[in-house]
VMD Tcl script that draws the C-alpha trace (Angstrom):
set ca {
  {-71.19 -92.43 165.90}
  {-68.82 -92.54 162.92}
  {-65.59 -94.49 163.18}
  {-62.66 -93.01 161.20}
  {-59.80 -95.23 160.11}
  {-56.07 -94.64 159.82}
  {-54.73 -94.24 156.30}
  {-53.15 -97.42 155.03}
  {-52.66 -99.52 151.93}
  {-51.38 -102.57 153.80}
  {-52.01 -105.87 152.02}
  {-55.02 -107.80 153.23}
  {-56.11 -111.36 152.63}
  {-59.37 -110.01 151.23}
  {-60.52 -106.54 150.25}
  {-63.98 -105.28 151.09}
  {-65.80 -102.95 148.70}
  {-66.30 -99.40 149.93}
  {-70.03 -99.74 149.24}
  {-72.51 -101.85 151.16}
  {-74.33 -104.00 148.64}
  {-77.31 -106.30 148.98}
  {-76.32 -109.69 147.54}
  {-72.63 -108.75 147.35}
  {-70.14 -111.54 146.68}
  {-67.49 -110.78 149.30}
  {-68.09 -114.07 151.14}
  {-67.96 -116.08 147.90}
  {-64.88 -114.63 146.24}
  {-62.74 -117.65 147.15}
  {-65.25 -120.04 145.56}
  {-65.56 -117.85 142.47}
  {-61.79 -117.51 142.06}
  {-61.40 -121.29 142.17}
  {-63.82 -121.55 139.26}
  {-61.93 -119.02 137.12}
  {-59.58 -120.28 134.36}
  {-55.84 -119.94 134.84}
  {-54.91 -118.53 131.43}
  {-57.22 -115.60 130.79}
  {-56.12 -111.98 130.99}
  {-59.39 -110.06 131.18}
  {-62.36 -110.35 133.55}
  {-65.65 -108.97 132.25}
  {-68.46 -108.31 134.73}
  {-71.80 -107.16 133.26}
  {-73.28 -106.76 136.78}
  {-70.34 -105.36 138.75}
  {-72.33 -104.17 141.78}
  {-69.96 -103.08 144.55}
  {-67.04 -104.88 142.90}
  {-66.15 -107.59 145.44}
  {-65.09 -110.08 142.75}
  {-63.06 -107.45 140.92}
  {-61.29 -106.40 144.12}
  {-60.39 -109.96 145.08}
  {-59.29 -111.41 141.75}
  {-56.05 -111.14 139.81}
  {-56.46 -110.31 136.13}
  {-54.36 -107.99 133.98}
  {-57.39 -105.95 132.96}
  {-61.07 -105.59 133.76}
  {-64.20 -104.50 131.88}
  {-66.79 -103.71 134.55}
  {-70.32 -102.68 133.70}
  {-73.66 -101.91 135.29}
  {-76.82 -100.20 134.06}
  {-76.88 -97.88 137.09}
  {-75.35 -94.55 135.96}
  {-74.87 -93.36 139.56}
  {-72.73 -96.39 140.34}
  {-70.54 -96.12 137.25}
  {-70.20 -92.35 137.70}
  {-69.02 -92.93 141.27}
  {-66.48 -95.56 140.24}
  {-64.99 -93.36 137.53}
  {-64.68 -90.40 139.91}
  {-62.95 -92.54 142.55}
  {-60.63 -93.96 139.89}
  {-59.59 -90.52 138.64}
  {-59.28 -88.55 141.90}
  {-59.71 -90.59 145.04}
  {-58.05 -88.06 147.37}
  {-60.27 -85.22 146.23}
  {-63.30 -87.47 146.55}
  {-62.40 -88.56 150.09}
  {-61.96 -84.97 151.26}
  {-65.25 -83.92 149.67}
  {-67.11 -86.75 151.45}
  {-65.84 -86.02 154.96}
  {-68.03 -82.97 155.76}
  {-71.16 -85.01 155.07}
  {-70.03 -88.19 156.82}
  {-68.62 -86.45 159.89}
  {-71.45 -83.94 160.35}
  {-72.81 -83.99 163.91}
  {-76.28 -84.91 162.69}
  {-75.22 -87.34 159.92}
  {-76.92 -90.26 161.65}
  {-80.27 -88.53 162.15}
  {-83.28 -89.29 159.92}
  {-83.98 -85.64 159.06}
  {-80.41 -85.19 157.80}
  {-80.57 -88.42 155.78}
  {-83.85 -87.51 154.10}
  {-82.61 -83.99 153.36}
  {-79.57 -85.47 151.64}
  {-81.77 -87.91 149.76}
  {-83.88 -85.01 148.46}
  {-80.71 -83.14 147.51}
  {-79.44 -86.20 145.65}
  {-82.68 -86.62 143.71}
  {-82.71 -82.94 142.75}
  {-79.05 -82.79 141.72}
  {-77.77 -83.04 138.16}
  {-74.11 -82.54 139.11}
  {-72.16 -85.83 138.74}
  {-69.64 -85.08 141.49}
  {-72.29 -83.96 143.99}
  {-74.37 -87.05 143.22}
  {-71.34 -89.31 143.74}
  {-70.68 -87.88 147.21}
  {-74.28 -88.15 148.37}
  {-74.64 -91.61 146.79}
  {-71.92 -92.96 149.08}
  {-73.51 -91.32 152.13}
  {-76.94 -92.75 151.28}
  {-75.39 -96.16 150.73}
  {-73.63 -96.24 154.08}
  {-76.46 -94.72 156.12}
  {-79.44 -96.22 154.25}
  {-81.19 -99.50 154.94}
  {-79.26 -102.74 154.37}
  {-77.07 -101.57 151.50}
  {-80.05 -101.33 149.17}
  {-79.86 -99.35 145.94}
  {-83.41 -98.72 144.79}
  {-85.23 -96.16 142.66}
  {-88.92 -95.45 142.16}
  {-90.78 -95.05 138.87}
  {-89.60 -91.42 138.67}
  {-85.98 -92.63 138.95}
  {-85.72 -91.17 142.45}
  {-83.59 -92.93 145.04}
  {-86.05 -94.12 147.70}
  {-84.16 -96.30 150.19}
  {-85.20 -95.45 153.78}
  {-82.93 -94.42 156.64}
  {-80.99 -97.31 158.14}
  {-81.00 -96.34 161.85}
  {-77.67 -98.03 162.61}
  {-75.93 -97.28 165.90}
  {-72.46 -96.83 164.40}
  {-71.09 -95.95 160.99}
  {-67.79 -96.30 159.23}
  {-66.16 -94.10 156.61}
  {-64.43 -96.48 154.13}
  {-61.29 -94.45 153.51}
  {-58.89 -97.38 153.11}
  {-61.37 -99.21 150.92}
  {-61.75 -96.19 148.64}
  {-57.99 -95.93 148.19}
  {-57.56 -99.61 147.42}
  {-60.44 -99.49 144.94}
  {-58.82 -96.53 143.17}
  {-55.50 -98.37 143.05}
  {-57.06 -101.51 141.60}
  {-59.26 -99.50 139.23}
  {-56.26 -98.30 137.22}
  {-56.48 -101.61 135.34}
  {-60.25 -101.35 134.85}
  {-62.71 -99.73 132.48}
  {-66.13 -98.87 133.92}
  {-69.08 -98.81 131.53}
  {-72.75 -97.94 131.95}
  {-74.51 -100.48 129.75}
  {-76.66 -103.60 129.88}
  {-75.42 -107.17 129.88}
  {-76.08 -107.68 126.16}
  {-73.79 -104.78 125.25}
  {-71.16 -105.83 127.79}
  {-70.90 -109.32 126.28}
  {-69.84 -107.70 122.98}
  {-66.49 -106.71 124.51}
  {-65.42 -110.33 125.06}
  {-62.47 -111.74 123.15}
  {-60.45 -114.96 123.32}
  {-58.52 -113.72 126.37}
  {-61.65 -113.01 128.42}
  {-63.69 -114.71 131.09}
  {-67.17 -113.39 131.89}
  {-68.62 -113.48 135.39}
  {-72.29 -112.58 135.80}
  {-73.95 -111.74 139.10}
  {-77.45 -110.72 137.98}
  {-80.35 -109.82 140.24}
  {-81.25 -113.24 141.56}
  {-84.20 -115.28 140.38}
  {-86.80 -115.57 143.14}
  {-86.69 -118.64 145.35}
  {-90.38 -119.11 144.60}
  {-91.41 -118.62 141.00}
  {-94.71 -116.92 141.83}
  {-92.58 -113.79 142.21}
  {-91.43 -112.94 138.72}
  {-89.00 -110.06 139.08}
  {-86.30 -108.56 141.22}
  {-84.93 -105.03 141.22}
  {-82.38 -104.05 138.57}
  {-81.51 -100.40 139.15}
  {-85.18 -99.53 139.19}
  {-86.02 -101.71 136.18}
  {-87.59 -105.12 135.98}
  {-85.26 -108.11 135.71}
  {-87.77 -110.92 135.46}
  {-87.74 -114.54 134.43}
  {-87.60 -113.60 130.75}
  {-84.42 -111.62 131.39}
  {-83.00 -114.52 133.38}
  {-83.57 -116.80 130.39}
  {-82.15 -114.22 127.98}
  {-78.95 -113.99 130.03}
  {-78.62 -117.79 130.16}
  {-79.21 -118.11 126.40}
  {-76.70 -115.38 125.61}
  {-74.10 -117.01 127.86}
  {-74.51 -120.32 126.04}
  {-74.32 -118.62 122.64}
  {-71.25 -116.49 123.37}
  {-69.45 -119.38 125.05}
  {-69.84 -121.52 121.93}
  {-69.03 -118.67 119.55}
  {-65.91 -117.39 121.30}
  {-64.88 -120.51 123.22}
  {-64.47 -118.64 126.48}
  {-65.67 -119.57 129.97}
  {-68.75 -117.80 131.32}
  {-69.85 -118.04 134.95}
  {-73.21 -117.05 136.42}
  {-74.20 -116.87 140.10}
  {-77.80 -117.33 141.17}
  {-80.09 -119.05 143.65}
  {-80.01 -122.83 143.42}
  {-83.55 -123.60 142.24}
  {-85.29 -125.87 139.76}
  {-85.74 -122.85 137.48}
  {-82.08 -121.80 137.46}
  {-80.89 -125.37 136.89}
  {-83.29 -125.58 133.97}
  {-82.16 -122.37 132.26}
  {-78.47 -123.15 132.88}
  {-78.83 -126.63 131.43}
  {-75.50 -127.82 130.01}
  {-73.38 -125.91 132.51}
  {-71.28 -127.39 135.25}
  {-72.81 -126.54 138.64}
  {-70.91 -125.61 141.77}
  {-73.15 -125.46 144.84}
  {-72.36 -123.03 147.65}
  {-74.06 -121.88 150.83}
  {-73.85 -118.26 151.88}
  {-75.19 -116.39 154.88}
  {-77.48 -113.55 153.94}
  {-78.86 -110.79 156.13}
  {-82.62 -110.31 156.00}
  {-82.78 -107.30 158.33}
  {-80.66 -104.88 160.34}
  {-80.58 -107.45 163.15}
  {-77.39 -109.49 162.72}
  {-79.13 -112.46 164.34}
  {-81.67 -112.59 161.52}
  {-79.36 -114.17 158.99}
  {-80.07 -117.28 157.00}
  {-77.93 -119.63 154.95}
  {-79.10 -119.66 151.36}
  {-78.24 -122.27 148.74}
  {-76.68 -120.72 145.67}
  {-75.01 -122.07 142.59}
  {-72.29 -121.00 140.21}
  {-73.09 -122.16 136.68}
  {-69.94 -122.60 134.60}
  {-70.24 -122.67 130.81}
  {-67.04 -123.80 129.10}
  {-64.07 -125.78 130.31}
  {-61.74 -124.34 132.92}
  {-58.37 -123.93 131.14}
}
mol new
graphics top color blue
foreach p $ca { graphics top sphere $p radius 0.5 }
foreach p [lrange $ca 0 end-1] q [lrange $ca 1 end] { graphics top cylinder $p $q radius 0.2 }
display resetview
């Protein structure tokens, strides 16, 4: 069953992203905002994900990047024509068989076969909302391979799409890696990084990054670049990650803010655990 929602742009205390996203920062936006400096005009996010930090922060402008072309394509389409996008999504979301595995897998095949950016953006949102646990995962052939979610109810995020489009008028969305994104920083910037997390146990050496490996070497490279750019440009740089011996080692020299966040480990809402995370802050808060 799909639950529609009345059209509204009423102010909210917090704004949810229109995408489900594994590891999203919606629950931590208050902690992250408290760590931001007061006198910077531009927020740069090299790992924007669903955009929870962007949606719940207050900067004059945003540079938001990710290496996933489907994600950035979707954001740019919503930014430019949210009403047309909403209307195009409704036939898929409100189809009688939308919450049936055969329909989901047919749409997944259609998505993987499509080269049309607008068609891919519509199906991407459907797969995100009806797929398992908000995962975004691709196989070695760059095919989306997240399984059906089998949820009892579904929600079409119409209000969330409109608010995202409104907020996005002050944002630029870029498809590039974190090294390239750091190049856009100037003296008025703050950089917030939410990379694929380092494993809690270091015998696992990579986590998914839009179908590519983001292993311990990449974790170190990000930490080293953050230290280098912070010293060069004298701007604050924040990184979220698991609170482990490894992350504290690679973020040596940063100020650490410890937080606990509840994470889902399955579709069952009872199977949630509190995980220790940290926010590493390079550079003084000014």
